[in-house]
N, C-alpha and C positions, 0 to 999 in steps of 0.2 A: 950604424945599425940602431934601430929603435924599437921599442916594443910598446904595445898597447894592450892593455887589460881592463879598460874602463869603458870608453866610448870609441866609437868608429870616427875616423878622420880621413881627410883627403889631403894629399900632399901635393905639391906641383910636380913631383917626380917620384914614382912609386919605388924606384930602384935606389934612391939616396935620400938622405935627410939634409935639408938645407933650410935657411931661415925664409919664411914666407910670411905674407900677412896674416895675422890672426883675426880672421873676419868670418863669422858664421854666416852661412846662407842657406836658403830653403828652395827646395823644388819638390813638390809632391811628397813622396815616401820618405825622402832623405833630408836631413839637416846635418850638413857636412862642416867641421871645423878645422881650419888649418892651424897647425901648430908650428911654433918657432923652432923648437929643438927637442931632443930627447928627454930633457929635464923639465919640460912644461908641465904645470899641474892641470891635468885635464879634468879633475874633480871641480876645479874652480869655475868650470863652464857648465855646471849642472843646471844653472838657472835657464840656460839656453834649450836644454833638452826636456825641461819639464813642461814647456808650453808646446802644445800640439800644433803640428803644421796646418791643421784643419780646424779653424777658429770659428765655431758657429756656423758651420757650413760655407764659410768664405775661404776660398783656396789662396792660399799664401805662398805665392811663387816668385822667386827672385833670380836674378842672374848670378854670376860669380862674383859680382862686386856688391851684392847686396841691394841692389836697385830694385824698382818696381818691376812686375811681371812684364815680359816682352814676347811678342810672337816671333818664332824662329822661321827663317827662311821664307819671309813673306812672298816674295816674287813668285816661288813655285806654287804656293798655295792659291794665288790669284790666277797663275796660269792654268791651274787645274780647274778653277771655277769657270774661267773663260771657255775652256774646252768643253765642259758641260753645258754651257748655255749654247755653244755652237752646235753640239750634237742635238740638243733639243729643238733648236731652229730647224736644223736639216730634217729631224723626225716630222715636224709639223708641216712642212711644205714640200718634202721630197720623200718621206718614208712611204714605202708600200710592200706588201707581201706578194703582190702578183706581177707578172710580166705581161703587159697588155699593149706593148709598143713593138711593131713589127711583126705582128702575129695576124693570122686570118681569123675570120670570126668564129669559125669552128673551133679553132684552137683556143680562143678567148673562153669559149663556153666550157671547155674541159679544163680551163685553169682557174675555176671559181673556187672560192673559199671552201673550206671544209663544211659538209653538211652539218646541220644543227643536231642531227642524231649522233654523230660522231662526238661532237663537243660536249653533248650531254652524257654520253658514256664515259667520256674522259673525265669530266667533273665528278661523276658518281665514283670512279675508281680513286681519284685523288681523296675524296671525302671519305668513303668507307672503306678504303684500304690504306691509302697513304698516311692519313692522320692518325689512325690507331696504331699502325705499325711504327710511325715516328714516336708516339707516345710510349710504346713497349720498348722502343731502343733507348729513349731518354731516361726512363726508370731504370732499366737494366745497367746502363752505363753509370748511372749516379749511384746505384747500389754496388756494383762491383768495384768502382774506383773509390768510393767513400768509406765504405765499410769493410770489405774484404781485402783489397789490395794493400792497404797500409799495414795490415796485421801479418799478411803473408807475402810481403813484397819480394823476399828472395824466392819463395816457391813459384810466384807468378812469372818472375823473369826467366827462372830456370825452366819451367815447363814450356814457356813460349820458345826458348831456344830448341828444346828437345822436340815439340810437336812441329816446329818448322823444318827440321831435319826429316822428321818422319814423313811430313806431307811431301816434301821434295822427293824423297825415295819412293813414295806411293805413285806420284804423278810420272816419274821416270819409268817405273815398272809397268804402269798402264800405256805409256808411249811405246815402250819396246815390245809389249804384247800386240799392239795395234797395227804397229809398223816394224816388223822385224828386219830391219835393214842394218848393215854394219855402221852406217853414219848416224843412225838413231841411236844405236848402242853407245857408241863412242861419245856422242854429245851428251847423253844422259849420264854416262859415267863422269864425265868432265863437270857436269853440273852439280852432281852428288858430291864430287870431291872438292869443289870450291866452297860449296855450302859447309861441309864438314870442317874444312880448314878455318873458315870464316868464324865458325862457332867456337873452334878450340882457341883462336886469337882473343874472342870476347869472354872466354868462360873466367878468366881470372878478375874481369871487371864486374862480375855479377853483384858482389856486395856493394860496390860503388854505385851501381845503377840502381839497385833496390832501395838503397838509403835515400838517394835523391828523388826517386820515385814517391816513396812514402812521405817525405818531408814535403814535396810539391802538392802532393794530393791533400795533405792536411791543411795546407795553406789556402788553396783553391776552394776546398770544401767549406771552409769557414766563411768564404765569401762567394757562395755558389750562384749569387746574381750575375757573376760574369759569364756563366754558361748561356743564359738567355741573350746577353749582349752579343756573344759569339755566334750564336745561331742566327740572330737577325741580321748581323754583318756578313755571315756567310751565305745568307739567302740572296742578298742584293746583287752579287756577281751574276747569278742565273738570270735575274730580271734584266740587268744591263747587257748581258750576251743576247737575249732576244731582242732588246731595242736596238742594239749595234746591227744586227743582222737585218732588222726592218729599215733601218737608215740606209746600210749599204746597199741592200737589194732595190730600194727605191732610187738611189742615186746611180747605181750602175745600169739600170733599166730605163733611164729617162730618154726623152726623145733625142736629146743631144748625143747620147751614147749609142744607140740602137740603130742599125741600118734597117730602113723599112723593106717589107717583102714586096715583090711584083705581084700584081694582081692574078697574072697568068702563070704563076710559079707554084704549083701546090706543094712541091718539095722544100720550099723554102724554109730555113731555119733561122733562128735568131742569131744575128752576127753584129759584132761591135764594128763601128766605123774605125778606118784606118787614120793614120796621121797623129794630129794633136789630140785626139780623142783616146788613142792608146796609152798616151802619157797620163791623161787624167784617170784612166782606168786603173793604172798601177798606183797613181797618187791617192785615190780613194781606198784602194786596198790598204796601202801602208798606214793611212791615217786612221782607218777603221780598226786596224789591228793594234795600233799604239793606243787608241782610245779604249779598246776592250781590255788590253792587258794592263794598262796604267790604272783603270778604274778598279779592276778586280784586285790588283795588287795593293792599292791603297786601302780598300776595305780590309784585306787581310793584315796589313800592317798596323791599321787602327786597332785591330784585336791584339796584336803583339804588344803594341806600346800600352794599351790598357791594362792588359795582363801584367806586363813588367811594373806598372805602377801599383797595382793591388798586390802583387807578390812582395814587391820592395816594402811597402807599408807593413805588410804581415812580418816580414823579417826584422825590420827595425823599429816598428811601431805598432805592436800588435793590437793595443787598445782601440785603435781606429779602423782595425780589419777583423772583426769578429762576428759580424753577422751577414745575413744573406746580402742585403743591399746596404752594406756598410758605407761611411763616407769614404773609404778607400776606393769602392767601385764606382760610385757616382763622380768623385772628384777626378779618378783616373780617366774616366770616359770624357768628361768635360775638357781635361787638358789635352787628350788625343785629338779632339776635334776643334780645338782652338789654338793654344799656344804651340802646341808640337805639330799642328796639322802641316804646315810648310815643310818641316823636316821629313814627314812621312811622304808628301808628295815628290820632295826632292830625290830621296833614295829610290822610290818606286819608278820614277821615270827612266832611270838608267835600265833597269831590267826590262821595262816594257819596250823600250826602243831596240835593244839588242834582240829580244824575242820576236818582235814585229818583222825586223830585217831578216832574222833566221828563217821565219816562216815564208816570207815573201822570197827569199833566195830558193828555198825548197820548192816553192810553186813553179818558179821560173825554170828550175833544173828539171823538174817532171815535165813541164810543157815542152821544152826544148827536145827532151828524149822521145816524147810521143809525137812530136811533129814530124811531118813526112819530110821537110827540109831541115835535117839535122844541122845544128850549129857545128862550128869547128871543133877540133879536139882542143885547141888552146882555150876556147870559150868555156867548153865543159869543165876543164881543169881548173880554170879560174873560178868558176861558180862554186866547185867543189871546195876549193881552197878557203873562200870567203864563208861557205856554210860551216866548215870545221872551225874557223876561227871564231865566229860567232857562238857557236855551241860551246867552245871552250871557255868563253868570257861569261856566259850566263850563269853557270853553276858557282864561280867565285863570287860573282855580284850577290847572288842568292845567300851564299854562306856569310859573306860579309854583313849584309843587311840583317841577317838573323840575330847577330850579336849587337850591331850598331843600334837597333831600335830598343834593345834592352836598356842600354845607356839613356836613350832618348827619353823612355818611359821612366826610369829611375831618377835621373838627374836633370832632364829638360835641357841638356845642352843641344846646340844645333847638329845637323846631320854629319857635317865634317869633323867636329870636335868630338862627337860621340864616336865616330869611326876611329879617330886617334886615340880616344881614351881606351876603347877595346884592345886596340893593338899593343899600347904601352902596357896596360894592365896584365895581359897574358904573357907578354915578353919578360917583364920585370918578375912576376911571380914563377915563371917557368912552368906553366901550366897549359902551354900550348896543345898539348895531345888530348886535353880533356875533351875538347869540341870534336875531335876525330872519332872518338867511340862514343857514337850516338846509339848507345844501346837501349836507352829509355824510349826513344821514337820507334825503334824496331819492336819493342814489346808491346806498346800502345797499339800500334798499327795491327798487330796479330790479334789483339783483344777486340779491336773494332771490327775485324772480320768475322770473329766468332759471334759477336753481339748482332751483326747484320744477318748472320745465317738465322739465328733465333727470331730475328724480326720478320725475316722471310717466311718461316714456318708459321709465324702468327698470321701473316697473310693468308696462307694455306688454310689455317684454322678458321679464319673468318669466311672464307669461300665455303668450307665444309658446313658451318652453322647456317648457311643460306641467307645471310644478310645481303649478299650481292652475287651476282654470277660472273665469273670469268674463268678461263682456262686455269688450271692448277699451276702450270709453269709460269704463266703471265703474273698469277697472285704472287708466287713466290719471288720473282723478279722485281715486281713493284715493291713488296715489302723489304726486299734486300736493298734496293736503292735508297729507298726513304730512310731506312735503318742505318745504313752506311753513311749516309749524309749527316745524320744527328749525331751519331757516335763519333764520326770523324771530327766534327765540329767541336765536341766536348773534349776529345782526346788532344787536339790541337792546342787547347787551353792548357792542358797539363804539360805538353811539350814546351810551350813557351814559358810556363811557369818553372819548368826544370832549367832552362837557359837562365832565367832570371836568378834563380837560386845560386847557380854556379857563380855569376857575376857578383852577387851580394856576398857570398861567402868568400869570395877571392879578395874583395874590396875591404870588407869589414867584418872578420870573422869574430872579434871581440863583442861587436854589437848583436850579432845574431847569437851569440852564447848567452848574452845578458837577457835576451827576450825568449829563447827557446834552449835553455841549457842542456836538457837531455838529448834533444835531437841534434843540437850542435856537436856534443860529444860523439854521438854515433856517426854523424857525417864526417867528422875529423878522422876517426878510426878508419872508415871506409875509404876515404881519399888517400890516407897514408898507405894503407894496404894496396890500393891499386896503383898509386903513383908515388913510389918511395921518395922521389926527388922533390916532393911538395915542400915548400919552405914553411911548415908549420910545426910548431913544438907542442905537443900534447901532453899536458901535465894533468894531475888529478882535478885541481881547480885553480884557475880557470883555463880556458884555451888562450894561449899567447901566440899572436900572429907576429912573425918576424919578417921585416922586409931588409934586404942587404943592399 
């Protein structure tokens, strides 16, 4: 057994102390020092800690052996870039929004692009409704999370749980009133019972969730520039979705894929050629889905890695993470899109492939079910089994990546090594159940919905003031959608920061206590109350982390 009450350190095995090389190394937020044994004088290594990892704006990153910075998982970053270039090539030469092959002239006229008046109206709605509602959502989210929630975190978490139960009960009562059937009453009662049981399980974790939420918000609010980065990278998936649809539509409706109509057949509809073109059709769908989900997931994980770097810096070296656009924000973003970009592409590819195959299997299943010539029972069962397997694989991959990218952002390891580090850390510390009770995410989602409702009401107010004309329900929906996008992007930053905080505290509670003594004391008490088996000994001063 060994103790640390001075500086954080990383051992080759968190579960036991054994001689390792005493070599300091840097990556982003963390400077880790391996110690030889429990009697090592860590104070003698203070000179390593006095120097900032960010020296004059130059990012000082090294691998485990203290060598120069290296790019992780380069092959996957190269593959991702080549895939983007291929999609751009297809978009330039094959992309299209119209179906003009195999149709008659009168059908082509009906398939013209959207009139200019409709485009002008859509632009006005975005400018005069979407932008103001987005601004309202941003400021409300920032005020609620930065000023109110940290001071009343316990009340916010508790009220979210209570209001969620009340909302479910209200919805079930409305359903039973509108559809007074026995199965409606039974399903409503079951829904309420499950919700109440879920809340009862989570109730004892309220102090744990509230403390983590407050501490994460304080760290992110000190580096609020990360919010703008998150919003920008959250916008890109929408753009890529439209571009993917543009490429897929043009490729699927090319002359090689469409069967032309006969001149004397007025009822002719667009049909795809049989034979090899059908294989090409499914291939285009599969590759388009992989491209779509891979790119969107990469953008999301860039945010995760950047937030992990920022939050890790705030936990371990707060002097470099104390302003809106601090060195922690800029350097973490730089690392995410350079040194760690390959690791991000590596992990994102697995989830994208599984998701693409799952959707493609679902499409094939629905097509066979709606086809006049139904497939055999054996084929239907096989498709269902494959769909269930793919669905069961998707969630574990997303869960695993959630924590793996925290390690990538903090320590800069490769994707595989980061995954192993997460598993070993939580297994050795005995805190595996922490990730199961994701109460912080539940609370933040509830807050995001409330802020989105306020944003929708702001859209209704804009209509009432006469700045632009639109039906009231449309104004509310537009305001709600834009508000939910902005609020969710900001809430996701806090969720990712909370995940980072859990890893930082589990790995180096002493360093966290040194930089934020009061907050570390609060989080230690909350964690021990929620998880009595936590291997943390809390004394008056300081917090001592014990690894067995």
